BAMI-953289 format. One record per residue (C-alpha): x, y, z. Coordinates in Angstrom, 2 decimals, always signed. Layout:
site c1: X; c2: Y; c3: Z
...
//
This chain:
site c1: +0.35; c2: +18.11; c3: -14.21
site c1: +0.99; c2: +14.41; c3: -13.66
site c1: +3.91; c2: +15.21; c3: -11.35
site c1: +1.71; c2: +17.43; c3: -9.22
site c1: -0.88; c2: +14.65; c3: -8.88
site c1: +1.84; c2: +12.12; c3: -8.03
site c1: +3.19; c2: +14.50; c3: -5.39
site c1: -0.26; c2: +14.80; c3: -3.83
site c1: -0.67; c2: +11.01; c3: -3.88
site c1: +2.72; c2: +10.49; c3: -2.23
site c1: +1.99; c2: +13.11; c3: +0.41
site c1: -1.28; c2: +11.37; c3: +1.28
site c1: +0.07; c2: +7.80; c3: +1.41
site c1: +3.72; c2: +7.79; c3: +2.51
site c1: +3.08; c2: +9.21; c3: +5.97
site c1: +0.10; c2: +6.92; c3: +6.54
site c1: +2.14; c2: +3.83; c3: +5.64
site c1: +4.92; c2: +4.79; c3: +8.02
site c1: +2.49; c2: +5.66; c3: +10.80
site c1: +0.78; c2: +2.29; c3: +10.45
site c1: +4.10; c2: +0.46; c3: +10.57
site c1: +5.20; c2: +2.44; c3: +13.63
site c1: +1.86; c2: +1.67; c3: +15.31
site c1: +1.88; c2: -2.10; c3: +14.80
site c1: +5.63; c2: -2.77; c3: +15.19
site c1: +6.97; c2: -3.79; c3: +18.59
site c1: +8.68; c2: -0.90; c3: +20.38
site c1: +12.24; c2: -2.16; c3: +20.02
site c1: +11.76; c2: -3.00; c3: +16.33
site c1: +10.12; c2: +0.18; c3: +15.04
site c1: +13.26; c2: +1.42; c3: +13.28
site c1: +13.98; c2: -2.01; c3: +11.84
site c1: +10.44; c2: -2.39; c3: +10.51
site c1: +10.47; c2: +1.10; c3: +8.96
site c1: +13.82; c2: +0.32; c3: +7.31
site c1: +12.55; c2: -3.04; c3: +6.09
site c1: +9.46; c2: -1.40; c3: +4.59
site c1: +11.60; c2: +1.14; c3: +2.72
site c1: +13.97; c2: -1.59; c3: +1.51
site c1: +11.18; c2: -3.80; c3: +0.19
site c1: +9.43; c2: -0.86; c3: -1.48
site c1: +12.69; c2: +0.23; c3: -3.10
site c1: +13.54; c2: -3.25; c3: -4.35
site c1: +10.03; c2: -3.66; c3: -5.79
site c1: +10.17; c2: -0.36; c3: -7.67
site c1: +12.85; c2: -1.47; c3: -10.16
site c1: +11.06; c2: -4.51; c3: -11.65
site c1: +7.74; c2: -2.65; c3: -11.50
site c1: +9.19; c2: +0.20; c3: -13.54
site c1: +10.80; c2: -2.17; c3: -16.05
site c1: +7.55; c2: -4.12; c3: -16.51
site c1: +5.56; c2: -0.89; c3: -16.85
site c1: +7.98; c2: +0.41; c3: -19.47
site c1: +7.79; c2: -2.84; c3: -21.41
site c1: +3.97; c2: -2.81; c3: -21.38
site c1: +3.88; c2: +0.86; c3: -22.38
site c1: +6.24; c2: +0.39; c3: -25.31
site c1: +4.71; c2: -2.90; c3: -26.48
site c1: +0.98; c2: -2.34; c3: -26.01
site c1: +0.40; c2: +1.38; c3: -25.51
site c1: +0.12; c2: +3.83; c3: -22.67
site c1: -3.25; c2: +2.64; c3: -21.33
site c1: -2.22; c2: -0.98; c3: -20.68
site c1: +0.03; c2: -0.39; c3: -17.62
site c1: -2.71; c2: +1.67; c3: -15.98
site c1: -5.40; c2: -0.93; c3: -16.72
site c1: -3.24; c2: -3.73; c3: -15.35
site c1: -2.31; c2: -1.66; c3: -12.29
site c1: -5.94; c2: -0.84; c3: -11.56
site c1: -6.92; c2: -4.48; c3: -12.02
site c1: -4.21; c2: -5.68; c3: -9.65
site c1: -5.26; c2: -3.08; c3: -7.08
site c1: -8.87; c2: -4.25; c3: -7.27
site c1: -7.82; c2: -7.89; c3: -6.82
site c1: -5.63; c2: -6.94; c3: -3.85
site c1: -8.50; c2: -5.02; c3: -2.23
site c1: -10.86; c2: -7.96; c3: -2.68
site c1: -8.32; c2: -10.40; c3: -1.22
site c1: -7.76; c2: -8.11; c3: +1.77
site c1: -11.48; c2: -7.91; c3: +2.42
site c1: -11.95; c2: -11.67; c3: +2.07
site c1: -8.95; c2: -12.95; c3: +4.01
site c1: -7.76; c2: -10.24; c3: +6.37
site c1: -10.91; c2: -8.71; c3: +7.85
site c1: -9.90; c2: -9.73; c3: +11.38
site c1: -6.49; c2: -8.09; c3: +10.92
site c1: -8.09; c2: -4.84; c3: +9.75
site c1: -10.09; c2: -4.68; c3: +12.97
site c1: -6.93; c2: -5.38; c3: +14.99
site c1: -4.93; c2: -2.69; c3: +13.18
site c1: -7.71; c2: -0.13; c3: +13.63
site c1: -7.76; c2: -0.66; c3: +17.37
site c1: -5.32; c2: +1.89; c3: +18.82
site c1: -4.19; c2: +1.51; c3: +22.41
site c1: -7.26; c2: -0.48; c3: +23.37
site c1: -9.66; c2: +2.13; c3: +22.03
site c1: -11.63; c2: +1.75; c3: +18.83
site c1: -11.07; c2: +5.15; c3: +17.29
site c1: -11.72; c2: +3.82; c3: +13.82
site c1: -13.99; c2: +0.90; c3: +13.05
site c1: -14.14; c2: -0.84; c3: +9.69
site c1: -16.83; c2: -3.47; c3: +9.38
site c1: -17.47; c2: -5.74; c3: +6.47
site c1: -20.66; c2: -7.73; c3: +6.25
site c1: -20.72; c2: -10.98; c3: +4.35
//
């Protein structure tokens, strides 16, 4: 069951990541930026898996998920606090605001 859920998650996120990169990369660098994204993601997966395995074996199966969820929450908060202007810029496609994300402070 977990593999089915992971497959659904990957199907929903991988294409969106690549589409965003293709949208914001300069025309002549689209391939380079997509390759760089894949390289960085691939390099980050090895230490992430090793750390997750260590936490799982040392502290139990719930700890990696709790730490992952906590880190995701911190990342979301930091994005909202420091990159709000970039979110608006990214959501503006070809001069049209097809999607608008507004945060009030």
